[in-house]
C-alpha positions in Angstrom: 7.9 -4.8 17.9 8.0 -5.1 22.0 4.4 -5.3 23.6 3.2 -4.5 26.9 0.2 -5.5 29.2 -1.8 -3.3 31.5 -4.8 -4.3 33.2 -7.9 -2.3 30.8 -11.5 -2.8 33.2 -12.1 0.5 34.4 -14.5 -1.2 37.1 -12.3 -3.4 39.2 -15.2 -4.4 41.3 -16.6 -6.4 38.8 -13.5 -8.0 37.4 -10.1 -8.3 39.4 -7.0 -8.4 37.4 -5.0 -11.7 37.4 -1.5 -9.3 37.3 -1.1 -6.1 38.1 1.1 -3.2 36.5 2.8 -2.8 32.8 4.5 -5.5 32.2 6.2 -6.7 29.1 4.8 -9.6 26.8 5.7 -11.5 23.9 3.5 -11.6 20.6 1.5 -14.7 21.6 1.4 -13.8 25.3 -0.2 -10.3 23.7 -3.0 -12.5 22.8 -3.2 -14.3 25.8 -3.7 -11.5 28.2 -5.9 -9.2 25.9 -8.5 -12.3 25.9 -8.3 -12.0 30.0 -9.0 -8.1 29.0 -5.5 -6.6 29.5 -5.0 -3.5 27.0 -2.2 -4.2 25.0 0.5 -1.4 23.8 3.7 -1.2 22.0 6.5 1.8 21.8 6.8 3.1 18.6 10.6 3.7 19.0 13.6 1.3 19.7 15.3 0.7 22.9 18.4 -1.2 23.7 16.6 -3.0 27.5 14.5 -0.8 29.6 12.4 1.3 28.1 14.2 4.5 29.0 15.1 7.6 27.3 18.9 6.9 28.4 18.4 3.5 26.3 16.6 4.5 23.1 18.3 2.9 20.3 16.3 4.6 17.3 13.6 7.0 16.8 11.0 5.6 14.4 8.3 7.8 14.5 6.7 10.9 15.7 3.1 10.5 17.1 0.1 11.5 19.0 -2.9 10.6 20.8 -5.9 12.3 19.7 -8.9 11.8 22.0 -10.6 14.9 22.8 -13.8 15.5 20.6 -16.0 13.4 18.6 -14.1 11.0 15.9 -15.5 13.1 12.8 -14.4 16.3 14.3 -10.8 14.8 15.3 -10.5 13.1 11.8 -11.1 16.6 10.4 -8.0 18.0 12.5 -5.8 15.1 10.9 -7.1 15.6 7.5 -6.2 19.3 8.2 -2.4 18.8 8.6 0.2 16.9 6.8 -0.9 12.9 6.3 0.5 10.9 9.0 2.4 7.5 7.8 -0.1 5.6 9.6 -3.2 6.5 11.3 -4.9 4.1 14.5 -8.2 4.2 15.2 -8.8 3.5 18.9 -12.0 3.3 20.7 -12.1 7.1 21.5 -10.3 8.5 19.0 -7.0 8.0 16.7 -3.2 7.9 16.9 -1.0 9.2 14.4 2.6 8.1 13.2 4.9 10.5 11.0 7.7 8.0 10.1 11.0 9.6 11.2 14.3 9.9 9.2 17.4 10.7 11.0 15.2 12.2 14.0 17.0 13.6 17.0 16.1 13.6 20.7 15.8 17.7 20.9 14.3 17.7 17.3 11.8 14.9 18.5 10.8 16.8 21.6 10.0 19.8 19.5 7.8 18.5 16.7 5.7 17.0 19.7 5.4 20.2 21.4 4.4 21.5 18.0 2.2 18.2 17.1 0.3 18.6 20.7 -0.6 22.4 19.7 -1.7 22.2 16.2 -3.7 18.8 16.3 -5.3 19.7 19.9 -3.6 15.7 20.8 -2.8 14.6 24.5 -0.1 16.4 25.9 1.0 13.6 27.9 1.5 11.3 25.3 4.9 13.1 23.7 7.8 11.2 25.9 10.3 9.3 23.7 9.7 5.9 25.9 5.8 6.7 25.4 3.6 3.2 24.8 0.8 3.4 23.0 -2.3 0.7 21.6 -1.3 -1.8 19.5 -3.2 -2.2 16.7 -5.1 -5.8 15.9 -5.9 -6.2 19.9 -9.1 -5.1 21.8 -9.5 -2.1 23.6 -11.2 -3.8 26.8 -12.2 -0.7 29.4 -15.9 -1.9 29.0 -15.6 -5.8 28.5 -19.1 -5.6 27.2 -18.2 -3.5 24.7 -14.7 -4.4 23.5 -13.2 -2.4 20.4 -10.7 -3.7 17.9 -7.9 -1.2 17.7 -6.9 -1.3 14.2 -4.5 0.6 11.2 -6.8 2.6 9.4 -4.3 4.5 6.9 -0.8 3.3 6.0 2.1 4.7 3.7 5.5 3.9 3.8 6.2 7.6 3.6 9.2 9.3 5.7 9.6 12.7 7.5 12.7 14.4 7.5 13.3 16.3 11.0 13.6 19.8 9.0 10.2 19.2 7.1 8.5 18.1 10.9 10.3 21.1 12.5 8.9 23.5 9.6 5.3 22.0 9.4 4.7 21.9 13.2 6.7 24.9 14.0 5.4 26.3 17.4 4.0 29.8 17.8 5.8 32.3 19.1 5.1 31.8 23.1 3.1 34.6 24.7 4.6 36.8 27.0 2.7 37.3 30.1 5.0 39.6 32.6 3.0 41.0 35.4 3.2 44.3 36.5 4.3 44.6 40.3 6.0 47.2 42.5 9.7 46.4 43.4 9.9 44.3 46.9 12.9 43.1 48.4 13.6 39.5 48.1 12.1 38.7 51.8 9.1 40.2 50.5 8.6 38.2 47.5 9.9 34.4 49.3 7.2 34.7 51.7 4.5 32.3 50.5 1.6 34.8 52.1 2.6 37.6 49.4 3.1 35.0 45.9 -0.4 35.6 44.7 -0.1 39.3 44.8 3.6 39.5 43.4 3.1 36.4 40.7 -0.5 36.2 40.0 -0.5 32.3 40.2 -4.0 31.9 39.7 -3.9 33.5 36.2 -1.0 30.9 35.3 -3.3 28.3 33.5 -3.1 25.5 31.1 -2.1 25.7 27.6 0.7 28.5 28.7 1.9 26.8 32.1 5.6 27.0 30.6 6.1 30.2 29.2 4.0 32.1 32.0 5.8 30.2 34.7 9.1 31.1 33.2 8.4 35.0 33.4 7.4 34.6 36.9 10.6 32.5 37.8 12.7 35.9 35.2 11.1 38.1 37.7 12.5 36.3 40.8 15.9 36.3 39.3 15.8 39.7 38.4 15.4 40.9 41.9 18.4 38.9 42.9 16.9 35.6 44.1 19.4 33.0 43.1 20.9 29.4 43.7 19.1 27.1 46.1 16.7 29.9 46.9 16.0 30.4 43.6 15.1 26.4 42.9 13.3 26.3 45.8 11.1 29.2 45.0 10.4 27.9 41.4 9.4 24.5 42.8 7.2 25.9 45.1 5.4 28.3 42.8 5.0 25.4 40.4 3.5 23.4 43.1 0.9 26.2 43.8 -0.7 26.3 40.2 -3.3 24.6 39.0 -1.9 22.1 37.1 1.8 21.9 37.7 4.5 21.2 35.3 7.0 18.3 35.6 9.9 19.3 38.1 12.3 18.4 35.0 10.9 21.3 33.2 10.7 23.9 35.7 14.8 22.8 36.3 15.7 23.2 32.9 13.7 26.8 32.8 15.8 27.5 35.6 19.3 26.2 34.2 18.4 28.2 30.8 18.5 31.7 33.1 22.5 31.5 33.8 
């Protein structure tokens, strides 16, 4: 298992870190840094060298980080789905792991989106190189009230990709194509008209991808193409309340071709 350390203490005015940033440590070093109030993390998946998607060696687990609501309510959500291979209790919630059998990169990403939707998990803790708090080390954000991260449930059960895709199948994306009067492309490209044409204030958390995609498609069908469409799509994304990652916007454009 590979470990990383990140300084945990929230109030850095009270205690300054010995070392900044996120850095890889050995298991023995992990205990040393944890004693100095560094959170200790691990990556569920295996990599050759740097922890990057292009260096992925094997997908070991599907996973999620549940920290919204109280713990009793979080656990009820977990009980209402297929039992994870491993459940880890952290200070504010639970991390669930489903041992993967023959997982693919594309399948993993789709399953992760379904897990987030079904369990109300953290939508940012879904990437292949993600690090999560390692069991048997302390959560140290409040040095006066440390919490030992621990495994509370563990089985050897493995889950095939087909099974996970079926169980965590995403519901159909909502379609939200706004009615609008046909406009020439100059009108649509003018930022002063974007709220009227694209209704950006109505694109909210939960359906951002599908709703923004409708608006990009609207521009595409109006004859906006190439770099103009790319620049417009990225600019529209920057105007919504919580912008999507740039790669998602570029991917939705790619699929229009």
